[in-house]
KOLSE-556776 format. One record per residue (C-alpha): residue in one letter; x, y, z. Coordinates in steps of 0.1 Angstrom, whole numbers, plus 5000, padded with zeros to 4 digits. Layout:
// KOLSE-556776
{atom "A" {X Y Z}} ...
This chain:
// KOLSE-556776
{atom "M" {8281 8773 1614}} {atom "L" {8264 8740 1607}} {atom "P" {8269 8712 1632}} {atom "K" {8296 8687 1622}} {atom "K" {8270 8661 1612}} {atom "S" {8255 8686 1587}} {atom "R" {8288 8695 1570}} {atom "L" {8295 8679 1537}} {atom "N" {8327 8661 1530}} {atom "L" {8342 8676 1498}} {atom "S" {8351 8644 1480}} {atom "T" {8352 8645 1442}} {atom "R" {8319 8626 1440}} {atom "N" {8301 8656 1456}} {atom "R" {8318 8682 1436}} {atom "K" {8312 8667 1402}} {atom "S" {8277 8652 1404}} {atom "G" {8245 8671 1410}} {atom "R" {8226 8700 1395}} {atom "R" {8247 8731 1390}} {atom "L" {8232 8766 1395}} {atom "F" {8250 8797 1385}} {atom "F" {8248 8831 1403}} {atom "D" {8269 8863 1402}} {atom "I" {8287 8857 1434}} {atom "F" {8288 8819 1437}} {atom "D" {8280 8787 1419}} {atom "V" {8260 8760 1437}} {atom "I" {8262 8722 1432}} {atom "Y" {8229 8707 1445}} {atom "R" {8219 8671 1450}} {atom "E" {8186 8660 1465}} {atom "S" {8188 8644 1499}} {atom "D" {8168 8639 1531}} {atom "D" {8194 8657 1552}} {atom "K" {8206 8693 1549}} {atom "K" {8244 8693 1544}} {atom "G" {8266 8721 1530}} {atom "A" {8301 8731 1522}} {atom "V" {8316 8764 1511}} {atom "V" {8347 8767 1489}} {atom "V" {8365 8800 1490}} {atom "S" {8400 8801 1474}} {atom "K" {8428 8825 1482}} {atom "T" {8425 8841 1448}} {atom "I" {8390 8853 1457}} {atom "A" {8398 8865 1493}} {atom "K" {8434 8870 1502}} {atom "K" {8428 8873 1540}} {atom "A" {8417 8843 1560}} {atom "V" {8394 8867 1579}} {atom "D" {8375 8874 1547}} {atom "R" {8374 8838 1537}} {atom "N" {8360 8828 1571}} {atom "R" {8334 8856 1571}} {atom "T" {8322 8845 1537}} {atom "R" {8319 8809 1549}} {atom "R" {8300 8820 1580}} {atom "L" {8276 8842 1561}} {atom "I" {8266 8815 1536}} {atom "M" {8264 8787 1562}} {atom "E" {8243 8808 1586}} {atom "V" {8218 8816 1559}} {atom "L" {8217 8780 1548}} {atom "R" {8212 8769 1584}} {atom "E" {8181 8791 1588}} {atom "R" {8165 8779 1555}} {atom "E" {8140 8750 1553}} {atom "I" {8158 8735 1523}} {atom "K" {8168 8698 1522}} {atom "G" {8197 8686 1502}} {atom "E" {8235 8686 1498}} {atom "F" {8250 8719 1487}} {atom "V" {8285 8729 1476}} {atom "F" {8289 8766 1473}} {atom "I" {8319 8777 1451}} {atom "V" {8324 8814 1458}} {atom "K" {8334 8836 1428}} {atom "K" {8335 8870 1446}} {atom "N" {8347 8882 1480}} {atom "L" {8315 8884 1502}} {atom "A" {8332 8898 1534}} {atom "G" {8316 8932 1528}} {atom "Y" {8281 8918 1522}} {atom "K" {8254 8918 1548}} {atom "K" {8233 8888 1557}} {atom "Q" {8203 8904 1541}} {atom "D" {8221 8905 1507}} {atom "I" {8229 8867 1509}} {atom "N" {8193 8860 1520}} {atom "E" {8180 8876 1488}} {atom "I" {8201 8854 1466}} {atom "F" {8190 8823 1486}} {atom "E" {8153 8833 1478}} {atom "I" {8162 8829 1441}} {atom "L" {8181 8797 1449}} {atom "T" {8151 8782 1467}} {atom "K" {8128 8790 1437}} {atom "K" {8152 8775 1412}} {atom "I" {8156 8743 1433}} {atom "N" {8118 8739 1437}} {atom "T" {8112 8741 1399}} 
């Protein structure tokens, strides 16, 4: 989990503005910033059980925490990631990092 100061408040301003990147398992709304902040949105229609939603959030936030990426991120999950491993999410973050840096 990211520390509280690194979590992003999900106001409408943050969800609507920024560069939107599309992936198979989630969409990312990215805005440049000097800090690293993030939020993960997992709806009940994606993962019925709270355990699965929380695991999905933890996986994404853990990988984000380990990365040397600066900016504000909102991850909108499109697929239940509870069965995924950290390595799988890491591979997607490699692609994300390349797209952001271009």
